[in-house]
N, C-alpha and C positions, 0 to 999 in steps of 0.2 A: 807333263805327266799328269795322271789323274787316276781315279779309281772308277773302275766300269761299274756297272750296275749289278753286277755280282759280288762286288767288294775286292776282287782280284786285280792284282797291277796290272796297267797298261804297257806293254813293251814300246822302247823307243823305236820311231820309224827312220832309220838311218836312210834308207834309199830314197828318201823324200830330198836328203841332201844332194845326192846324184841329180835327180830331175831339177832342183833349183839351180845347180852350177851349169846344167846344160841348158837350161834358159836364158843364163846370164850370157852364154857363150853365144846363143845365136842371135841375141840383141847386138851383141859386140860386133858379130859379122855383117849383121843388116846395117848399121852403121857405118862399118868402113865400106861397104859399098855405095851408101847414099852420100857418104861425102867423098866419092872418086878416088879413094886411096887405092882400091882394088876393084876390078870387076870382078863380084863373085856371082855366076849363072846360078837362079834357082833361090837367091837369098832376098828375093823382093818379099817375100810372106814370112821373114824371121820375125817380125815385128811381133807377130803373134805369141812369141816366148812371153810377153809381158802378161798374156791373157793366163799363161800357166803360172805364173807368181800368184794372182789373184785367187786360181783355182786353190791351188797350195795354201794360201794362207788363210782360206775359210776351213779347209780341212785341218790343217795343223791347231789352230785357235781351239776349234770344236774339239778334237781329239785329246789335247791337252788340257782343257778346262779344268780348273780344280774344284772339288766340290766346297761350295759355301765361300768362294772367292767372292769379296766384297767390291763394290764399283772402282772405291778409290784404288784399292790393290791392284786391279785390274788396268787401269789406265795409267797409273804410275809405270807398272811394268812395259808397257807397249810405248810411252812416252820414252823413257830410259831406253829403249831399244834402236827408236828411230832418230830422235833429235841429236845426238852427239854427232852420229856419223853426218847426217845431213847438214847439220849449220857448218861442219867442219869442209865438206865438200862444196857447200854453197858459199863460203867464203874464196875456196879455191877458183871456183866458178867466176867469181866476181873479178878475181884477179887476172884470171884467162881472158875474159871477155873485154877487159881495159887494154891490159898490157899486150896482149896477143893477138887477139881479133880486132882489137882497135875500135870495139863499138862502145856505144854511151847507153846505160840503162836509166831508165826515169825512176825514182824512189817509190811510186805506188808499183811499179814493178817488182822491184827489189823486196819491199814489204810483203807482197802477196807470195812471193817464192820464197821467203824466210818463213813465214807462218803456214806454208803448205795449205793455201787456199786457191792457188794460182790454177788448178785444174777446172775450176766453175766459172773460169772467165771465157765467153764466147770467142777473145781473140787470140789467135793462135801465137802471137808476136808475146802475149803475157805469158802463155800456158809453157811455151818451151824456152823461156828467155833463162838467161845464166848457165843454168844446168838442167838441160831438156829433159833428160830422164826422170827427174825429180815430180814430174807431175803424177806418175805413178803413186808416190808417197803422198800426195796430195789426195788421191783416190782411197789409199789405204787409211788414212787418218779418217776420211769418212767411214768407211767401212768399221773400224774401229768403235767409232761412236754408235754404229747401230748394231754392233754385233750382241750386246747383252739384250737387247729387245729381240733381234731376230732368234737368238738361242731359246730365251724364254718362250717364243712362240713356235719355234720348230718342234721342240721337245712335248709339246702338247697336241701336236698333230698325229694322225695315223702315218705310217711310212708311206702308203699310197698317196695321201694328201701332199705330204712334203714334195715329192714326184713332180705330181700335178703343179705346186706352186712354183718350183723351179723350173719346170718348163715354160708355164705361161710367162715369169720373169724373163727368161732367155728369148722366147719369141717377141715380147714387147718392143725392144729396139729395133729389131730386124722388121716389124710390121711398119714402126716409124721412118725408118730409113727407105723402106721400099713406096712410100706413100710419098714420103719428103725426101728426094735423094741430097738436095742441098745441105742437110743437117747431118750427113755422114761424117764431116771433119768433127763437129762438135760431140757426135754419139762415141768417136774414138777416144775422148777423153775425161766427157762428163760423168761424174761419180756415179749418177743414177743410173747411167746406162751400163755402167761395167759392175755394179752392183750385182747382177745376176750371177757372174762368174763366180765371186765371192760366195753368194749363197748357194750355188751349187754345192762348191767344196765343202760348204757345212752340210748338206744334206748328205752328201756321200760320205763323210766323216761317222755321222749318226748312224747311217746304214751298215757301215762295217762294225761299228759298236755292236750293233744289234745281230750281226752274223750275214750279212748280205755279202755274196762273192759275184764280181763281173765273171760274164760266161767265158770271155775270150781271156787269155793269158796276157800278162805285161809285155812278153817279147813280141807278141802279136799285134798287140796295139801301137807299140812303139813303130813297127815296120806300117801299120795303116797312118798312124801319124805323119811319118816320113813322107809317104805318098802322098797325103793330103796337101801338106806343107809345099812339096815340089811340084805337085800339081797345080797348086792354087798360083805357082808363079809362071807357069807355063800357059794356064789358062785363064781367062779374065772373068773372075769370081768376085762376087759382090763383096766387099771386105765386112761387112756387119755380118753378113750370113756365113760367112767364112769365121769370123769370132766366135758366134754362137756354135757353130758346128765342132770346131776345133776343142772349145770348151767342153761340150758333151763327150768327147774322146778324152780329154785332159782328166775328167773325173774318174772314170773308170781305171785309167793307168794309175791314178793314185792310189785308188782301191786295190789295185793287183799288186803294185809295188808294197803297198803297207801289209799285205796277207803275205808276200813273200816275207817280210820281216819277221810276221808274227810266227810264220811256220820254220823258220830258221833257214830258209834257202839263199835269200840274199847276201852270201857272205862276201860279195864284191862290195856292197855298202858299207861294210866294217873297214875295208882298207883305208888306212890313216889318210891316202892321197886322197878319197873321195871324201871323208870326213873333213880333212882341211879346205878343200876345194867349195864344199857346201858353206863351210866357216865364213870363207871368204868371199861368197858369191854376193853380199848385200854391198860389201863395200866395193868390188870390182864392179857392180853395177852401176853403181853412183859415180865412179871416177874414170870409166872408161872412155865416154865421149870426150870428157874434158882433155884426156890424153891424145884424142884424135882430132881435136882443134889444135892443140899444138903441132902434132906431126904434119897435118894440112900446110902448118907455116914453114915446113921445111921441104927439102926437095926429095925426101924419100917416097916413094911410091911401089906399086906393085906387091909380089908376094912378103917382101921384106917389110912393107908397113903393117904386114898383120902380124907377123912377129914381134915388130917393134911395140906395137900396140897392146898385143897380148902379154908379152914380157914385162912392158913397164907398167900396164895397168894392174898386173897380179902382184908386182913388187909393191906398188904404193897401196894396194888394197891389203896386204899384209901389215905394212905400219900403220895404216888406219885401223885397223882391227886391234893389233895388240897395243897401239898407243894411245888409241881414243875411245874406239868400240867399249872393249872390256873394262878397263879402268872406269871412265865415266859411267858407264851404268851400274858398276859396282858401288860408287860412290853415290848416286843418286839414290840406289834402293837402300844403301846403308843411311843416308841422311832422313829418307822419309820411309821409316818402315810401315811394313802393312800391318793391321791390327789383325789379332788373331780371329779366324772365322769363327764364328759362334754355332758352331754346328749341334752342339747337345746341349744349349741352353734353351731352356721353357721359353715359348713365346709368350708375349703379352696375351692378356684374354681377349683384347679386340684392339687390331690394328689403328693408326690414326684413321680418324675419317669413318669410325664404327663398324670397317671391316677387318674380319680376321684374316693374318697373313697366311697365304697358302702355304699346303703342307707344312703348316706349323712350323715355319721358318720364318727368321728375320726378314723383312721386304729386302733390304739391302742386298741379300744374299740369294734372294728367291729365282734369281735368272740363272742362276750357275747348276750344276749338275747335281743331285742331292746325294747325300750319304747313305748306304744302306747300312744299318748297323748289324753287326755279328756280334758273337761270342767273344770276350776278350779283344784280342788285335786282330779279330777277322777280317774287318775293314780296311788294315792297312797294307800298306804296298810297301811291306817290310818282310825280306826272307826270314824263315823261320829261324833264331838263334843271333838274328841280327843286332837286336835290341836286348842291352844287359837284362837279366832276369830280374823280377822284381823293380824294374826302373819305372813303370807304368801301373798307376793305381787300379786294383782289381775290382773295386766295388766303388766307383765314382771318384770325382776329384778330391775327396776329402779322406780318402784311405790312405793310410802309409805305405810308403814304398818299402819293399823288403830288400835286404842287402843284395846287391849284384854281385855277379862274378866276372872275373876276368879284369884285366887293367887296362883295356883298350881305351885311346884317349877319346874323350865325347865333349860334346858341344850341347848346349838347351835347344831343346825342339818340340814342336808340338806333333803329336800323334793322335788319330783317332781311335776311340774305343767305344764301347757299346753304349757309354754314358756322356760321350762327347769327345771333345779334344781334351788331351790331358798332357802337361809339360814335361818331358822326360829327356834324360840324356842321351844323345842318340851319338854313335860311333861317328868319329870324324871322317872315316872312309868311305861314309855314307853321304856326304856334303854333295851339292850340286857341282859340276864342273861349269866353267864360264859358259855362258850362253850366248847364242846369235840366233837371228830369223832371217826371213826373206820376205822376203820379196828380195822424132815426131816424122809421124807417116803424113802423106797426103794422098790418102785413099780416092781412088777414082768413084765416080759414082755409075762408071759402066757396069752393066751385070753379065755375066756367062751362064746362061740359061742351064747349059749341059753340064758345066763345071760344079754350079750350085747345087743342081738336082743329085749329082753324083753325091757330094759331100753329106748332103742331108741323108741319103739313103746309106751310106756308110756309118754316119754317126748314129742311126736308128739301129743298125745291126749291134756295133760296138758297147751300146749304151746298154743293152739287155744284160741280166743278171739272173744268178740262181742262188738259192739259200745256200748258207756254208754248212760244212760237216759241224757236227757237236763238238768235235774235237779237231784242234790243227794238229797236224802231224806232228810237229815238234815245234815247239813254243819257243823263241828265243829268249835268252836271258834279259831281263829287265834293265834298267837303268840301275841296277843295284841299289834298289830303293833310296834313291836319292830324293824322292818324293816327301819324306820324313826331315829333312834338312830342317835347320830353325830359320832360314832364310827364303826367300820366294825362288822354286826351281825354274830352269828354263822353260818359259811357258810356250816357245815354239817346238819345242821336241827335238831340236837338231844341235846341241851344244857340241863342240868338238872340243878333245881334250886326250891326252895320252893315254894309252891302254890302262885298266885298271885290272888288278888281279881278280880270277873269277872268283863269283859269291861263295862257292864250295870250298876254294881254298881260306879266303877269310873267315868263313863258320868254322871251319878246321882249327883253323890257328887260334880263334877264341873259345874252343872247346864246346862250340855248339853243333846242335845236331844239323845235318844236311839241309840247306833248304830246296823246298820241293814245290812251294805253290807257284803256280803259272798262269797266266791270263788264258782265258777262254772265252768265247763269245756266248752271251746268255742263249739257251737253248729255242727260247721262243722270243715272242716281241716282248720287249721291256717297258713298255709305256705304263706308267702310273696311273693309279685312279686320281680323279680330282678331288681333292680333300673337301 
């Protein structure tokens, strides 16, 4: 969650849950085929589902970036999201490697995998050791390290410049692979080579926040994507070119799904099964290949093997999600609370080094989205009447609160006012739900000129866009103002929880006016002048 440049709340993009779950399923089918449990024709290009993870990761992190988030708070949330699941799955992977596969792993390989630096190694035996799919987490850690700097830079670019930068970044690995085909296996897992996909997701999220819509509807993009993936399995296509072209399709697909959520058209994404599938996708992705290694040691083969891998992986993923991911993340965030962002604090006259902080904000939060102050609570992602009347100072932090009305249970939390952040009592119903996020091939160096040219042409067509309408037809209800909770919200924007009562019913129960504030993209470019 986060506030838009116009100050209205941003909707939760539940449909990205479905995309993430579909990507995890594609990768599972690819591994079932590559481990010879069952021949699945057309699945040889399903490894590209990892590219979808990278694009979605950049999109969701940018979409949910909090105004004034400190670097310490951002990195704490990211590590709390990834490390508990990774370390648990890695320990299971060690047991499977030694007890089931009967292989040995040297200490250096174990340490590199444990600390998620294995993707930087040129040795495939190191990159895909223990739990092979964890190489993508090694890339994600590198992306998280670069995210604040990338967001800071992209926010200061014109939209056309961002597109040019993302296009040049996508083309760079392709050019290297065409000149030096022997580097294709390295480019598959090296973080700098996969960073352009993450960068493209960031650029797409910024474009959507500013009102851009893809010309091609999401359902048509899905059909084009399916044709490209299945066609790449039938035609020999350069793997690095395929990765770049599919990223150029993934990006507008994510944007189209996001607009479906904003307009209220993606009701399928609100189904509990889709929400749960998205919540389990990360755990499922980490565990499925370990389950495959165990099934390989049994006589189970054929279609039954697919069912066994799917059911066992989903069951273990649920246990990992409920037993490790949610409680461990909650404990980490509770033990290391993020400091309150100082959005309204007056900046020092001069920052260290004699330079004034940009945008009159502390440098530790200058990378994040700015807060656009409004009158009273205009910049808060809270439906009208959700915060008890008088609980927010009317004239700055020093003003005394007026008596609130209603007896709704509350918890302390920070909300943004025209004078900065103020501590207030937030209804417990608005607290965030448990959160989650998402997130080897031996590619051939041979090129298929016809297939590659066709994919490039398709990507050029589907990547085109058009400006969004000034107002969406019907904006979906937001996260019910979870952004004002006292603890950090789900920064991946895809938390799964049981359905809550509608905001209108809660507001009526509290005797408050019916909420009417909805998010709309700004009418024009939202680029702010340099201070």
